[in-house]
Structures are given as structure tokens and as C-alpha cells.
C-alpha positions, 0 to 999 in steps of 0.5 A, spaced: 500 500 500 502 506 497 501 512 503 502 518 500 502 525 504 497 530 502 499 537 501 495 544 502 492 546 496 494 540 491 502 542 493 501 549 491 503 551 498 510 548 500 511 546 507 516 552 509 517 549 516 520 542 513 525 544 508 528 537 508 521 533 506 523 529 500 516 527 499 514 534 497 518 534 491 516 526 490 508 527 491 506 534 492 510 539 488 506 541 482 512 543 478 516 537 479 511 532 479 508 535 472 515 535 469 517 528 471 510 526 468 512 529 461 509 536 461 513 541 457 512 547 460 513 544 467 520 541 464 522 548 462 520 551 469 524 546 472 530 546 468 530 554 469 529 552 477 535 547 477 540 552 473 538 558 478 538 554 484 544 550 482 541 543 484 534 545 485 530 547 491 531 544 498 526 539 497 529 537 491 535 536 494 532 532 500 529 528 494 536 527 491 539 525 498 533 520 499 532 517 492 539 518 489 536 521 483 535 529 481 528 532 481 528 532 474 528 524 474 523 519 476 525 515 483 527 508 482 522 503 483 521 499 490 521 492 490 519 488 496 522 482 499 519 477 493 522 481 488 516 484 485 515 491 484 509 496 487 508 498 479 502 494 476 504 490 470 501 492 463 500 487 458 
């Protein structure tokens, strides 16, 4: 079961009191989520942010420490003990 955190206003209000929350970048940030999904405008905004801030916002840097990938790349798929991923199999 995947328990994602919920953020105010659909993620448009970032958790300013917790700048080291990697889950905000993964599940809450409207720019990063849309950019990783392929939205062209969000990708452009994210690239500009990455260039200006030299690595992304604090939540993006925390996500990179937790998942090992920068904010503009998808997180690796988690596998359970049996070696099965949480992702549904499409046939």
C-alpha cells in the first residue's frame, strides 16, 4: 500500500517549516511532479529552477539525498522482499 502525504492546496503551498521533506518534491510539488510526468512547460520551469538554484530547491535536494536521483528524474522503483515491484504490470 502506497501512503502518500497530502499537501495544502494540491502542493501549491510548500511546507516552509520542513525544508528537508523529500516527499514534497516526490508527491506534492506541482512543478516537479508535472515535469517528471512529461509536461513541457513544467520541464522548462524546472530546468530554469535547477540552473538558478544550482541543484534545485531544498526539497529537491532532500529528494536527491533520499532517492539518489535529481528532481528532474523519476525515483527508482521499490521492490519488496519477493522481488516484485509496487508498479502494476501492463500487458
